[in-house]
N, CA, C, O and the ligand as a Tripos MOL2 file, in Angstrom:
@<TRIPOS>MOLECULE
protein
  309   307    78     0     0
PROTEIN
NO_CHARGES

@<TRIPOS>ATOM
      1 N           0.8720   -1.1930   -0.0010 N.3       1 MET1
      2 CA         -0.0020   -0.0350    0.0060 C.3       1 MET1
      3 C           0.8730    1.2530   -0.0040 C.2       1 MET1
      4 O           1.8570    1.3310    0.7320 O.2       1 MET1
      5 N           0.5350    2.1970   -0.7830 N.am      2 ILE2
      6 CA          1.2560    3.4410   -0.8640 C.3       2 ILE2
      7 C           0.9290    4.3110    0.3370 C.2       2 ILE2
      8 O          -0.2380    4.5270    0.6650 O.2       2 ILE2
      9 N           1.9590    4.8000    0.9780 N.am      3 ASP3
     10 CA          1.7860    5.6660    2.1840 C.3       3 ASP3
     11 C           1.6630    7.1220    1.7090 C.2       3 ASP3
     12 O           2.6670    7.7510    1.3730 O.2       3 ASP3
     13 N           0.4210    7.6600    1.6800 N.am      4 LEU4
     14 CA          0.1680    9.1090    1.3280 C.3       4 LEU4
     15 C          -0.0760    9.8580    2.5520 C.2       4 LEU4
     16 O          -1.0080    9.5950    3.3130 O.2       4 LEU4
     17 N           0.7940   10.8250    2.7430 N.am      5 ARG5
     18 CA          0.6760   11.7110    3.8730 C.3       5 ARG5
     19 C          -0.2050   12.9060    3.4960 C.2       5 ARG5
     20 O          -0.3920   13.2060    2.3170 O.2       5 ARG5
     21 N          -0.7240   13.5630    4.4860 N.am      6 PHE6
     22 CA         -1.5720   14.7460    4.2200 C.3       6 PHE6
     23 C          -0.8460   15.8360    3.4390 C.2       6 PHE6
     24 O          -1.4240   16.4510    2.5430 O.2       6 PHE6
     25 N           0.4460   16.0800    3.7840 N.am      7 GLU7
     26 CA          1.1830   17.1050    3.1650 C.3       7 GLU7
     27 C           1.4030   16.7820    1.6410 C.2       7 GLU7
     28 O           1.3460   17.6780    0.7980 O.2       7 GLU7
     29 N           1.6390   15.5650    1.3420 N.am      8 THR8
     30 CA          1.7930   15.1400   -0.0150 C.3       8 THR8
     31 C           0.5510   15.3840   -0.8490 C.2       8 THR8
     32 O           0.6110   15.9220   -1.9550 O.2       8 THR8
     33 N          -0.6350   14.9520   -0.2600 N.am      9 LEU9
     34 CA         -1.9180   15.1760   -0.9990 C.3       9 LEU9
     35 C          -2.2320   16.6440   -1.1230 C.2       9 LEU9
     36 O          -2.7220   17.0770   -2.1660 O.2       9 LEU9
     37 N          -1.9560   17.4630   -0.0480 N.am     10 ALA10
     38 CA         -2.2530   18.8240   -0.1380 C.3      10 ALA10
     39 C          -1.3630   19.5290   -1.1610 C.2      10 ALA10
     40 O          -1.8380   20.4090   -1.8790 O.2      10 ALA10
     41 N          -0.1150   19.1690   -1.2410 N.am     11 LEU11
     42 CA          0.8060   19.7050   -2.3050 C.3      11 LEU11
     43 C           0.2920   19.3080   -3.7150 C.2      11 LEU11
     44 O           0.3050   20.1240   -4.6360 O.2      11 LEU11
     45 N          -0.1440   18.0820   -3.8610 N.am     12 PHE12
     46 CA         -0.6890   17.6280   -5.1400 C.3      12 PHE12
     47 C          -1.8620   18.4660   -5.5480 C.2      12 PHE12
     48 O          -1.9050   18.9650   -6.6720 O.2      12 PHE12
     49 N          -2.8510   18.6390   -4.6320 N.am     13 TRP13
     50 CA         -3.9990   19.3280   -4.9990 C.3      13 TRP13
     51 C          -3.7540   20.8960   -5.2200 C.2      13 TRP13
     52 O          -4.3400   21.5050   -6.1140 O.2      13 TRP13
     53 N          -2.9580   21.4350   -4.4510 N.am     14 VAL14
     54 CA         -2.6110   22.8770   -4.6420 C.3      14 VAL14
     55 C          -1.9060   22.9990   -6.0090 C.2      14 VAL14
     56 O          -2.2460   23.8910   -6.7860 O.2      14 VAL14
     57 N          -0.9720   22.1560   -6.3040 N.am     15 SER15
     58 CA         -0.2640   22.2120   -7.6050 C.3      15 SER15
     59 C          -1.2240   21.9930   -8.7660 C.2      15 SER15
     60 O          -1.1770   22.7040   -9.7700 O.2      15 SER15
     61 N          -2.0660   21.0310   -8.6190 N.am     16 THR16
     62 CA         -3.0530   20.7970   -9.7070 C.3      16 THR16
     63 C          -3.9850   22.0550   -9.8470 C.2      16 THR16
     64 O          -4.2990   22.4160  -10.9810 O.2      16 THR16
     65 N          -4.4170   22.7030   -8.8060 N.am     17 GLY17
     66 CA         -5.2010   23.8770   -8.8670 C.3      17 GLY17
     67 C          -4.4960   25.0520   -9.6300 C.2      17 GLY17
     68 O          -5.0610   25.7520  -10.4710 O.2      17 GLY17
     69 N          -3.2350   25.1750   -9.2460 N.am     18 ILE18
     70 CA         -2.4240   26.2520   -9.8650 C.3      18 ILE18
     71 C          -2.2530   25.9960  -11.4520 C.2      18 ILE18
     72 O          -2.3640   26.9090  -12.2700 O.2      18 ILE18
     73 N          -1.9920   24.7550  -11.7730 N.am     19 VAL19
     74 CA         -1.8730   24.3810  -13.2240 C.3      19 VAL19
     75 C          -3.1510   24.6680  -13.8960 C.2      19 VAL19
     76 O          -3.1300   25.2780  -14.9640 O.2      19 VAL19
     77 N          -4.3420   24.2600  -13.3330 N.am     20 VAL20
     78 CA         -5.6160   24.5070  -13.9780 C.3      20 VAL20
     79 C          -5.8460   26.0070  -14.0610 C.2      20 VAL20
     80 O          -6.3580   26.4500  -15.0900 O.2      20 VAL20
     81 N          -5.5180   26.8170  -13.0870 N.am     21 LEU21
     82 CA         -5.7470   28.2830  -13.1970 C.3      21 LEU21
     83 C          -4.8580   28.8290  -14.2850 C.2      21 LEU21
     84 O          -5.3030   29.7110  -15.0200 O.2      21 LEU21
     85 N          -3.6210   28.3650  -14.4420 N.am     22 LEU22
     86 CA         -2.7010   28.8860  -15.4320 C.3      22 LEU22
     87 C          -3.2140   28.5320  -16.8240 C.2      22 LEU22
     88 O          -3.1100   29.3390  -17.7470 O.2      22 LEU22
     89 N          -3.7630   27.3370  -16.9800 N.am     23 ILE23
     90 CA         -4.2940   26.9010  -18.2640 C.3      23 ILE23
     91 C          -5.5170   27.7770  -18.6510 C.2      23 ILE23
     92 O          -5.6480   28.1990  -19.8000 O.2      23 ILE23
     93 N          -6.4110   28.0390  -17.6600 N.am     24 LEU24
     94 CA         -7.6400   28.8850  -17.8920 C.3      24 LEU24
     95 C          -7.1340   30.3290  -18.2260 C.2      24 LEU24
     96 O          -7.6580   30.9440  -19.1550 O.2      24 LEU24
     97 N          -6.1790   30.8510  -17.5240 N.am     25 TRP25
     98 CA         -5.7010   32.1670  -17.7280 C.3      25 TRP25
     99 C          -5.1700   32.2720  -19.1580 C.2      25 TRP25
    100 O          -5.4900   33.2270  -19.8660 O.2      25 TRP25
    101 N          -4.3760   31.3160  -19.5780 N.am     26 TYR26
    102 CA         -3.7840   31.3350  -20.8590 C.3      26 TYR26
    103 C          -4.8710   31.3050  -21.9240 C.2      26 TYR26
    104 O          -4.8360   32.0820  -22.8790 O.2      26 TYR26
    105 N          -5.8560   30.3880  -21.7540 N.am     27 TYR27
    106 CA         -6.9720   30.2130  -22.7180 C.3      27 TYR27
    107 C          -7.7630   31.5050  -22.9200 C.2      27 TYR27
    108 O          -7.9970   31.9380  -24.0480 O.2      27 TYR27
    109 N          -8.1800   32.1270  -21.7700 N.am     28 TYR28
    110 CA         -9.0450   33.3120  -21.8250 C.3      28 TYR28
    111 C          -8.2250   34.5450  -22.3200 C.2      28 TYR28
    112 O          -8.7720   35.4020  -23.0140 O.2      28 TYR28
    113 N          -6.9610   34.6300  -21.9760 N.am     29 ASP29
    114 CA         -6.1480   35.6710  -22.5310 C.3      29 ASP29
    115 C          -5.9700   35.6040  -23.9910 C.2      29 ASP29
    116 O          -6.0290   36.6200  -24.6840 O.2      29 ASP29
    117 N          -5.7460   34.3920  -24.4920 N.am     30 LYS30
    118 CA         -5.5900   34.2450  -25.9600 C.3      30 LYS30
    119 C          -6.9340   34.4980  -26.6700 C.2      30 LYS30
    120 O          -6.9570   35.0640  -27.7630 O.2      30 LYS30
    121 N          -8.0380   34.0850  -26.0580 N.am     31 ARG31
    122 CA         -9.3260   34.3610  -26.6620 C.3      31 ARG31
    123 C          -9.5940   35.8600  -26.6760 C.2      31 ARG31
    124 O         -10.1590   36.3640  -27.6470 O.2      31 ARG31
    125 N          -9.2080   36.5880  -25.6310 N.am     32 GLN32
    126 CA         -9.4370   37.9780  -25.6170 C.3      32 GLN32
    127 C          -8.5330   38.7240  -26.6510 C.2      32 GLN32
    128 O          -8.9740   39.6800  -27.2890 O.2      32 GLN32
    129 N          -7.3120   38.2810  -26.7910 N.am     33 ARG33
    130 CA         -6.4240   38.8740  -27.7840 C.3      33 ARG33
    131 C          -6.9230   38.6190  -29.2040 C.2      33 ARG33
    132 O          -6.8530   39.5240  -30.0360 O.2      33 ARG33
    133 N          -7.4300   37.4060  -29.5170 N.am     34 ASP34
    134 CA         -7.9590   37.1340  -30.8200 C.3      34 ASP34
    135 C          -9.2090   37.9630  -31.1350 C.2      34 ASP34
    136 O          -9.4150   38.3980  -32.2680 O.2      34 ASP34
    137 N         -10.0690   38.1790  -30.0630 N.am     35 PHE35
    138 CA        -11.2050   38.9880  -30.2860 C.3      35 PHE35
    139 C         -10.8340   40.4260  -30.5520 C.2      35 PHE35
    140 O         -11.4030   41.0490  -31.4480 O.2      35 PHE35
    141 N          -9.8940   40.9730  -29.7990 N.am     36 MET36
    142 CA         -9.4650   42.3960  -29.9510 C.3      36 MET36
    143 C          -8.7940   42.5120  -31.3340 C.2      36 MET36
    144 O          -8.9940   43.5370  -31.9860 O.2      36 MET36
    145 N          -8.0740   41.6070  -31.7880 N.am     37 ARG37
    146 CA         -7.3990   41.6450  -33.1080 C.3      37 ARG37
    147 C          -8.4460   41.7030  -34.1810 C.2      37 ARG37
    148 O          -8.3200   42.4730  -35.1330 O.2      37 ARG37
    149 N          -9.5270   40.8660  -34.0400 N.am     38 ALA38
    150 CA        -10.6130   40.8410  -35.0280 C.3      38 ALA38
    151 C         -11.3390   42.1820  -34.9950 C.2      38 ALA38
    152 O         -11.7330   42.6770  -36.0510 O.2      38 ALA38
    153 N         -11.5290   42.7800  -33.8370 N.am     39 GLU39
    154 CA        -12.2470   44.1110  -33.7480 C.3      39 GLU39
    155 C         -11.3540   45.1870  -34.4110 C.2      39 GLU39
    156 O         -11.8780   46.0790  -35.0790 O.2      39 GLU39
    157 N         -10.0530   45.1220  -34.2460 N.am     40 GLN40
    158 CA         -9.1540   46.1230  -34.8410 C.3      40 GLN40
    159 C          -9.1270   46.0180  -36.3300 C.2      40 GLN40
    160 O          -8.8600   47.0220  -36.9910 O.2      40 GLN40
    161 N          -9.3900   44.8550  -36.9170 N.am     41 MET41
    162 CA         -9.3880   44.7250  -38.3740 C.3      41 MET41
    163 C         -10.6380   45.2390  -39.0550 C.2      41 MET41
    164 O         -10.6950   45.2580  -40.2850 O.2      41 MET41
    165 N         -11.6410   45.6570  -38.3010 N.am     42 GLN42
    166 CA        -12.8160   46.2030  -38.9200 C.3      42 GLN42
    167 C         -12.7120   47.6750  -39.3150 C.2      42 GLN42
    168 O         -12.0340   48.4470  -38.6370 O.2      42 GLN42
    169 N         -13.3410   48.0540  -40.3450 N.am     43 THR43
    170 CA        -13.3570   49.4260  -40.8020 C.3      43 THR43
    171 C         -14.6870   49.9600  -40.4800 C.2      43 THR43
    172 O         -15.6780   49.2850  -40.7580 O.2      43 THR43
    173 N         -14.8050   51.1600  -39.8940 N.am     44 VAL44
    174 CA        -16.0210   51.7730  -39.5090 C.3      44 VAL44
    175 C         -16.4680   52.7700  -40.6490 C.2      44 VAL44
    176 O         -15.6580   53.5020  -41.2170 O.2      44 VAL44
    177 N         -17.7680   52.7460  -40.9320 N.am     45 PHE45
    178 CA        -18.3310   53.6210  -41.9080 C.3      45 PHE45
    179 C         -19.5190   54.3450  -41.2610 C.2      45 PHE45
    180 O         -20.2060   53.7990  -40.3970 O.2      45 PHE45
    181 N         -19.7450   55.6050  -41.7110 N.am     46 HIS46
    182 CA        -20.8960   56.4120  -41.3450 C.3      46 HIS46
    183 C         -21.6530   56.8430  -42.5360 C.2      46 HIS46
    184 O         -21.1200   57.5880  -43.3590 O.2      46 HIS46
    185 N         -22.9180   56.4010  -42.6870 N.am     47 CYS47
    186 CA        -23.6980   56.7370  -43.8240 C.3      47 CYS47
    187 C         -24.1400   58.2570  -43.7140 C.2      47 CYS47
    188 O         -24.7460   58.6940  -42.7360 O.2      47 CYS47
    189 N         -23.7980   58.9760  -44.7500 N.am     48 ILE48
    190 CA        -24.1340   60.3930  -44.7580 C.3      48 ILE48
    191 C         -25.6570   60.6360  -45.1710 C.2      48 ILE48
    192 O         -26.2340   61.7120  -45.0140 O.2      48 ILE48
    193 N         -26.1970   59.5520  -45.6910 N.am     49 LYS49
    194 CA        -27.6260   59.6080  -46.1280 C.3      49 LYS49
    195 C         -28.6050   59.3180  -44.9940 C.2      49 LYS49
    196 O         -29.5520   60.0690  -44.7620 O.2      49 LYS49
    197 N         -28.3570   58.2260  -44.3020 N.am     50 CYS50
    198 CA        -29.3520   57.8010  -43.2690 C.3      50 CYS50
    199 C         -28.7390   57.8000  -41.8610 C.2      50 CYS50
    200 O         -29.4130   57.3960  -40.9130 O.2      50 CYS50
    201 N         -27.5010   58.2330  -41.6990 N.am     51 LYS51
    202 CA        -26.8180   58.3700  -40.4450 C.3      51 LYS51
    203 C         -26.5120   57.0580  -39.7420 C.2      51 LYS51
    204 O         -26.1900   57.0500  -38.5540 O.2      51 LYS51
    205 N         -26.6110   55.9380  -40.4740 N.am     52 HIS52
    206 CA        -26.2980   54.6410  -39.8950 C.3      52 HIS52
    207 C         -24.8060   54.4160  -39.7890 C.2      52 HIS52
    208 O         -24.0480   54.6650  -40.7260 O.2      52 HIS52
    209 N         -24.4000   53.9300  -38.6040 N.am     53 ILE53
    210 CA        -22.9490   53.6100  -38.4260 C.3      53 ILE53
    211 C         -22.8200   52.0700  -38.4930 C.2      53 ILE53
    212 O         -23.5370   51.3410  -37.8080 O.2      53 ILE53
    213 N         -21.9170   51.6210  -39.3100 N.am     54 TYR54
    214 CA        -21.6910   50.1650  -39.4560 C.3      54 TYR54
    215 C         -20.2850   49.8330  -39.7030 C.2      54 TYR54
    216 O         -19.5200   50.7280  -40.0640 O.2      54 TYR54
    217 N         -19.8600   48.5860  -39.5370 N.am     55 ALA55
    218 CA        -18.5350   48.1650  -39.6740 C.3      55 ALA55
    219 C         -18.4500   46.9740  -40.6160 C.2      55 ALA55
    220 O         -19.3290   46.1120  -40.6070 O.2      55 ALA55
    221 N         -17.4020   46.9190  -41.4270 N.am     56 GLU56
    222 CA        -17.1380   45.8110  -42.3080 C.3      56 GLU56
    223 C         -15.7230   45.2990  -42.0590 C.2      56 GLU56
    224 O         -14.7910   46.0700  -41.8330 O.2      56 GLU56
    225 N         -15.5940   43.9760  -42.1080 N.am     57 LYS57
    226 CA        -14.3080   43.4180  -41.9190 C.3      57 LYS57
    227 C         -13.3720   43.4810  -43.0970 C.2      57 LYS57
    228 O         -12.1610   43.6350  -42.9380 O.2      57 LYS57
    229 N         -13.9480   43.3590  -44.3030 N.am     58 THR58
    230 CA        -13.1190   43.2490  -45.4440 C.3      58 THR58
    231 C         -13.0710   44.5390  -46.3230 C.2      58 THR58
    232 O         -12.2400   44.6580  -47.2230 O.2      58 THR58
    233 N         -13.9380   45.4430  -46.0460 N.am     59 ALA59
    234 CA        -14.0350   46.6750  -46.8250 C.3      59 ALA59
    235 C         -12.7980   47.6200  -46.6960 C.2      59 ALA59
    236 O         -12.2620   47.8340  -45.6090 O.2      59 ALA59
    237 N         -12.4160   48.1220  -47.7660 N.am     60 VAL60
    238 CA        -11.3350   49.1360  -47.6730 C.3      60 VAL60
    239 C         -11.7850   50.3610  -48.5100 C.2      60 VAL60
    240 O         -12.1810   50.2250  -49.6680 O.2      60 VAL60
    241 N         -11.7120   51.5540  -47.8930 N.am     61 GLY61
    242 CA        -12.0270   52.8160  -48.5730 C.3      61 GLY61
    243 C         -13.4850   53.0880  -48.6490 C.2      61 GLY61
    244 O         -13.9710   53.9910  -47.9690 O.2      61 GLY61
    245 N         -14.2230   52.3430  -49.4540 N.am     62 ARG62
    246 CA        -15.6560   52.6390  -49.6420 C.3      62 ARG62
    247 C         -16.4850   51.3370  -49.4680 C.2      62 ARG62
    248 O         -16.0750   50.2270  -49.8060 O.2      62 ARG62
    249 N         -17.6910   51.5880  -48.9070 N.am     63 CYS63
    250 CA        -18.5930   50.3890  -48.6770 C.3      63 CYS63
    251 C         -20.0330   50.8680  -48.7750 C.2      63 CYS63
    252 O         -20.3460   52.0110  -48.4400 O.2      63 CYS63
    253 N         -20.9150   49.9690  -49.2420 N.am     64 VAL64
    254 CA        -22.2910   50.2280  -49.3760 C.3      64 VAL64
    255 C         -22.9940   50.0700  -48.0120 C.2      64 VAL64
    256 O         -22.7510   49.1100  -47.2810 O.2      64 VAL64
    257 N         -23.8900   51.0590  -47.6850 N.am     65 CYS65
    258 CA        -24.6380   51.0320  -46.4290 C.3      65 CYS65
    259 C         -25.6300   49.8710  -46.4780 C.2      65 CYS65
    260 O         -26.3720   49.7810  -47.4560 O.2      65 CYS65
    261 N         -25.6910   49.0090  -45.5240 N.am     66 PRO66
    262 CA        -26.6040   47.8810  -45.5390 C.3      66 PRO66
    263 C         -28.0590   48.3070  -45.2710 C.2      66 PRO66
    264 O         -28.9660   47.4920  -45.4360 O.2      66 PRO66
    265 N         -28.3010   49.5610  -44.8650 N.am     67 LYS67
    266 CA        -29.6320   50.0220  -44.5430 C.3      67 LYS67
    267 C         -30.2720   50.6830  -45.7670 C.2      67 LYS67
    268 O         -31.4220   50.4010  -46.1050 O.2      67 LYS67
    269 N         -29.5190   51.5590  -46.4210 N.am     68 CYS68
    270 CA        -30.1650   52.3320  -47.6020 C.3      68 CYS68
    271 C         -29.3880   52.0490  -48.8980 C.2      68 CYS68
    272 O         -29.8880   52.3930  -49.9680 O.2      68 CYS68
    273 N         -28.2670   51.4790  -48.8610 N.am     69 GLY69
    274 CA        -27.6280   51.2020  -50.1810 C.3      69 GLY69
    275 C         -26.6680   52.3040  -50.7000 C.2      69 GLY69
    276 O         -26.0380   52.1440  -51.7450 O.2      69 GLY69
    277 N         -26.5750   53.3660  -49.9870 N.am     70 PHE70
    278 CA        -25.6610   54.4640  -50.3850 C.3      70 PHE70
    279 C         -24.2540   54.0930  -50.0630 C.2      70 PHE70
    280 O         -23.9330   53.5360  -49.0130 O.2      70 PHE70
    281 N         -23.3830   54.4480  -51.0690 N.am     71 GLU71
    282 CA        -21.9380   54.1170  -50.9050 C.3      71 GLU71
    283 C         -21.2940   55.2010  -50.1460 C.2      71 GLU71
    284 O         -21.3840   56.3740  -50.5060 O.2      71 GLU71
    285 N         -20.5920   54.7930  -49.0140 N.am     72 ASN72
    286 CA        -19.9360   55.8080  -48.1280 C.3      72 ASN72
    287 C         -18.4630   55.4830  -48.1170 C.2      72 ASN72
    288 O         -18.0230   54.3750  -48.4230 O.2      72 ASN72
    289 N         -17.7160   56.5280  -47.7420 N.am     73 SER73
    290 CA        -16.2670   56.3340  -47.5070 C.3      73 SER73
    291 C         -16.0430   56.0640  -46.0550 C.2      73 SER73
    292 O         -16.8980   56.2390  -45.1860 O.2      73 SER73
    293 N         -14.8040   55.6160  -45.8520 N.am     74 GLN74
    294 CA        -14.3520   55.1880  -44.4510 C.3      74 GLN74
    295 C         -14.4540   56.3180  -43.4740 C.2      74 GLN74
    296 O         -14.1340   57.4560  -43.8180 O.2      74 GLN74
    297 N         -14.8840   56.0530  -42.2800 N.am     75 LEU75
    298 CA        -14.9480   57.1060  -41.2010 C.3      75 LEU75
    299 C         -13.5510   57.3980  -40.7550 C.2      75 LEU75
    300 O         -12.7890   56.4860  -40.4340 O.2      75 LEU75
    301 N         -13.1920   58.7030  -40.7290 N.am     76 GLN76
    302 CA        -11.8800   59.1290  -40.3210 C.3      76 GLN76
    303 C         -11.9260   59.6540  -38.9090 C.2      76 GLN76
    304 O         -12.8600   60.3720  -38.5530 O.2      76 GLN76
    305 N         -10.9350   59.3140  -38.0850 N.am     77 PHE77
    306 CA        -10.8810   59.8130  -36.7290 C.3      77 PHE77
    307 C          -9.7190   60.7580  -36.6420 C.2      77 PHE77
    308 O          -9.4590   61.3200  -35.5780 O.2      77 PHE77
    309 ZN        -27.4480   54.5280  -45.1910 Zn       78 ZN78
@<TRIPOS>BOND
     1     1     2 1
     2     2     3 1
     3     3     4 2
     4     3     5 am
     5     5     6 1
     6     6     7 1
     7     7     8 2
     8     7     9 am
     9     9    10 1
    10    10    11 1
    11    11    12 2
    12    11    13 am
    13    13    14 1
    14    14    15 1
    15    15    16 2
    16    15    17 am
    17    17    18 1
    18    18    19 1
    19    19    20 2
    20    19    21 am
    21    21    22 1
    22    22    23 1
    23    23    24 2
    24    23    25 am
    25    25    26 1
    26    26    27 1
    27    27    28 2
    28    27    29 am
    29    29    30 1
    30    30    31 1
    31    31    32 2
    32    31    33 am
    33    33    34 1
    34    34    35 1
    35    35    36 2
    36    35    37 am
    37    37    38 1
    38    38    39 1
    39    39    40 2
    40    39    41 am
    41    41    42 1
    42    42    43 1
    43    43    44 2
    44    43    45 am
    45    45    46 1
    46    46    47 1
    47    47    48 2
    48    47    49 am
    49    49    50 1
    50    50    51 1
    51    51    52 2
    52    51    53 am
    53    53    54 1
    54    54    55 1
    55    55    56 2
    56    55    57 am
    57    57    58 1
    58    58    59 1
    59    59    60 2
    60    59    61 am
    61    61    62 1
    62    62    63 1
    63    63    64 2
    64    63    65 am
    65    65    66 1
    66    66    67 1
    67    67    68 2
    68    67    69 am
    69    69    70 1
    70    70    71 1
    71    71    72 2
    72    71    73 am
    73    73    74 1
    74    74    75 1
    75    75    76 2
    76    75    77 am
    77    77    78 1
    78    78    79 1
    79    79    80 2
    80    79    81 am
    81    81    82 1
    82    82    83 1
    83    83    84 2
    84    83    85 am
    85    85    86 1
    86    86    87 1
    87    87    88 2
    88    87    89 am
    89    89    90 1
    90    90    91 1
    91    91    92 2
    92    91    93 am
    93    93    94 1
    94    94    95 1
    95    95    96 2
    96    95    97 am
    97    97    98 1
    98    98    99 1
    99    99   100 2
   100    99   101 am
   101   101   102 1
   102   102   103 1
   103   103   104 2
   104   103   105 am
   105   105   106 1
   106   106   107 1
   107   107   108 2
   108   107   109 am
   109   109   110 1
   110   110   111 1
   111   111   112 2
   112   111   113 am
   113   113   114 1
   114   114   115 1
   115   115   116 2
   116   115   117 am
   117   117   118 1
   118   118   119 1
   119   119   120 2
   120   119   121 am
   121   121   122 1
   122   122   123 1
   123   123   124 2
   124   123   125 am
   125   125   126 1
   126   126   127 1
   127   127   128 2
   128   127   129 am
   129   129   130 1
   130   130   131 1
   131   131   132 2
   132   131   133 am
   133   133   134 1
   134   134   135 1
   135   135   136 2
   136   135   137 am
   137   137   138 1
   138   138   139 1
   139   139   140 2
   140   139   141 am
   141   141   142 1
   142   142   143 1
   143   143   144 2
   144   143   145 am
   145   145   146 1
   146   146   147 1
   147   147   148 2
   148   147   149 am
   149   149   150 1
   150   150   151 1
   151   151   152 2
   152   151   153 am
   153   153   154 1
   154   154   155 1
   155   155   156 2
   156   155   157 am
   157   157   158 1
   158   158   159 1
   159   159   160 2
   160   159   161 am
   161   161   162 1
   162   162   163 1
   163   163   164 2
   164   163   165 am
   165   165   166 1
   166   166   167 1
   167   167   168 2
   168   167   169 am
   169   169   170 1
   170   170   171 1
   171   171   172 2
   172   171   173 am
   173   173   174 1
   174   174   175 1
   175   175   176 2
   176   175   177 am
   177   177   178 1
   178   178   179 1
   179   179   180 2
   180   179   181 am
   181   181   182 1
   182   182   183 1
   183   183   184 2
   184   183   185 am
   185   185   186 1
   186   186   187 1
   187   187   188 2
   188   187   189 am
   189   189   190 1
   190   190   191 1
   191   191   192 2
   192   191   193 am
   193   193   194 1
   194   194   195 1
   195   195   196 2
   196   195   197 am
   197   197   198 1
   198   198   199 1
   199   199   200 2
   200   199   201 am
   201   201   202 1
   202   202   203 1
   203   203   204 2
   204   203   205 am
   205   205   206 1
   206   206   207 1
   207   207   208 2
   208   207   209 am
   209   209   210 1
   210   210   211 1
   211   211   212 2
   212   211   213 am
   213   213   214 1
   214   214   215 1
   215   215   216 2
   216   215   217 am
   217   217   218 1
   218   218   219 1
   219   219   220 2
   220   219   221 am
   221   221   222 1
   222   222   223 1
   223   223   224 2
   224   223   225 am
   225   225   226 1
   226   226   227 1
   227   227   228 2
   228   227   229 am
   229   229   230 1
   230   230   231 1
   231   231   232 2
   232   231   233 am
   233   233   234 1
   234   234   235 1
   235   235   236 2
   236   235   237 am
   237   237   238 1
   238   238   239 1
   239   239   240 2
   240   239   241 am
   241   241   242 1
   242   242   243 1
   243   243   244 2
   244   243   245 am
   245   245   246 1
   246   246   247 1
   247   247   248 2
   248   247   249 am
   249   249   250 1
   250   250   251 1
   251   251   252 2
   252   251   253 am
   253   253   254 1
   254   254   255 1
   255   255   256 2
   256   255   257 am
   257   257   258 1
   258   258   259 1
   259   259   260 2
   260   259   261 am
   261   261   262 1
   262   262   263 1
   263   263   264 2
   264   263   265 am
   265   265   266 1
   266   266   267 1
   267   267   268 2
   268   267   269 am
   269   269   270 1
   270   270   271 1
   271   271   272 2
   272   271   273 am
   273   273   274 1
   274   274   275 1
   275   275   276 2
   276   275   277 am
   277   277   278 1
   278   278   279 1
   279   279   280 2
   280   279   281 am
   281   281   282 1
   282   282   283 1
   283   283   284 2
   284   283   285 am
   285   285   286 1
   286   286   287 1
   287   287   288 2
   288   287   289 am
   289   289   290 1
   290   290   291 1
   291   291   292 2
   292   291   293 am
   293   293   294 1
   294   294   295 1
   295   295   296 2
   296   295   297 am
   297   297   298 1
   298   298   299 1
   299   299   300 2
   300   299   301 am
   301   301   302 1
   302   302   303 1
   303   303   304 2
   304   303   305 am
   305   305   306 1
   306   306   307 1
   307   307   308 2
@<TRIPOS>SUBSTRUCTURE
     1 MET1         2 RESIDUE 1 A MET
     2 ILE2         6 RESIDUE 1 A ILE
     3 ASP3        10 RESIDUE 1 A ASP
     4 LEU4        14 RESIDUE 1 A LEU
     5 ARG5        18 RESIDUE 1 A ARG
     6 PHE6        22 RESIDUE 1 A PHE
     7 GLU7        26 RESIDUE 1 A GLU
     8 THR8        30 RESIDUE 1 A THR
     9 LEU9        34 RESIDUE 1 A LEU
    10 ALA10       38 RESIDUE 1 A ALA
    11 LEU11       42 RESIDUE 1 A LEU
    12 PHE12       46 RESIDUE 1 A PHE
    13 TRP13       50 RESIDUE 1 A TRP
    14 VAL14       54 RESIDUE 1 A VAL
    15 SER15       58 RESIDUE 1 A SER
    16 THR16       62 RESIDUE 1 A THR
    17 GLY17       66 RESIDUE 1 A GLY
    18 ILE18       70 RESIDUE 1 A ILE
    19 VAL19       74 RESIDUE 1 A VAL
    20 VAL20       78 RESIDUE 1 A VAL
    21 LEU21       82 RESIDUE 1 A LEU
    22 LEU22       86 RESIDUE 1 A LEU
    23 ILE23       90 RESIDUE 1 A ILE
    24 LEU24       94 RESIDUE 1 A LEU
    25 TRP25       98 RESIDUE 1 A TRP
    26 TYR26      102 RESIDUE 1 A TYR
    27 TYR27      106 RESIDUE 1 A TYR
    28 TYR28      110 RESIDUE 1 A TYR
    29 ASP29      114 RESIDUE 1 A ASP
    30 LYS30      118 RESIDUE 1 A LYS
    31 ARG31      122 RESIDUE 1 A ARG
    32 GLN32      126 RESIDUE 1 A GLN
    33 ARG33      130 RESIDUE 1 A ARG
    34 ASP34      134 RESIDUE 1 A ASP
    35 PHE35      138 RESIDUE 1 A PHE
    36 MET36      142 RESIDUE 1 A MET
    37 ARG37      146 RESIDUE 1 A ARG
    38 ALA38      150 RESIDUE 1 A ALA
    39 GLU39      154 RESIDUE 1 A GLU
    40 GLN40      158 RESIDUE 1 A GLN
    41 MET41      162 RESIDUE 1 A MET
    42 GLN42      166 RESIDUE 1 A GLN
    43 THR43      170 RESIDUE 1 A THR
    44 VAL44      174 RESIDUE 1 A VAL
    45 PHE45      178 RESIDUE 1 A PHE
    46 HIS46      182 RESIDUE 1 A HIS
    47 CYS47      186 RESIDUE 1 A CYS
    48 ILE48      190 RESIDUE 1 A ILE
    49 LYS49      194 RESIDUE 1 A LYS
    50 CYS50      198 RESIDUE 1 A CYS
    51 LYS51      202 RESIDUE 1 A LYS
    52 HIS52      206 RESIDUE 1 A HIS
    53 ILE53      210 RESIDUE 1 A ILE
    54 TYR54      214 RESIDUE 1 A TYR
    55 ALA55      218 RESIDUE 1 A ALA
    56 GLU56      222 RESIDUE 1 A GLU
    57 LYS57      226 RESIDUE 1 A LYS
    58 THR58      230 RESIDUE 1 A THR
    59 ALA59      234 RESIDUE 1 A ALA
    60 VAL60      238 RESIDUE 1 A VAL
    61 GLY61      242 RESIDUE 1 A GLY
    62 ARG62      246 RESIDUE 1 A ARG
    63 CYS63      250 RESIDUE 1 A CYS
    64 VAL64      254 RESIDUE 1 A VAL
    65 CYS65      258 RESIDUE 1 A CYS
    66 PRO66      262 RESIDUE 1 A PRO
    67 LYS67      266 RESIDUE 1 A LYS
    68 CYS68      270 RESIDUE 1 A CYS
    69 GLY69      274 RESIDUE 1 A GLY
    70 PHE70      278 RESIDUE 1 A PHE
    71 GLU71      282 RESIDUE 1 A GLU
    72 ASN72      286 RESIDUE 1 A ASN
    73 SER73      290 RESIDUE 1 A SER
    74 GLN74      294 RESIDUE 1 A GLN
    75 LEU75      298 RESIDUE 1 A LEU
    76 GLN76      302 RESIDUE 1 A GLN
    77 PHE77      306 RESIDUE 1 A PHE
    78 ZN78       309 GROUP 0 **** ****
C-alpha cells in the first residue's frame, strides 16, 4: 500500500489547482487577444444619407450602407 501523507496530498491538490488556473488564464487571455485583433481589423463607416454607423471586416475605402444602399467612404478619426 502506498503511504500518502496529508502534506503530499495537499501539495498535489494545490499544484493541480495552480496548473488549472494557469491553463484557464492562458486560454481566456488568448481568446481576448484574438477578439481584440478581429475588432481592430474592422473598418467603420458612417452613412451620410441615413446616419447609420456600421463596420465591415473586409471593406477598404468605400462600402455600401446595409440600410439604404448608399456608398460611403471610411470614417476618419
Ligand atoms: Zn445608409
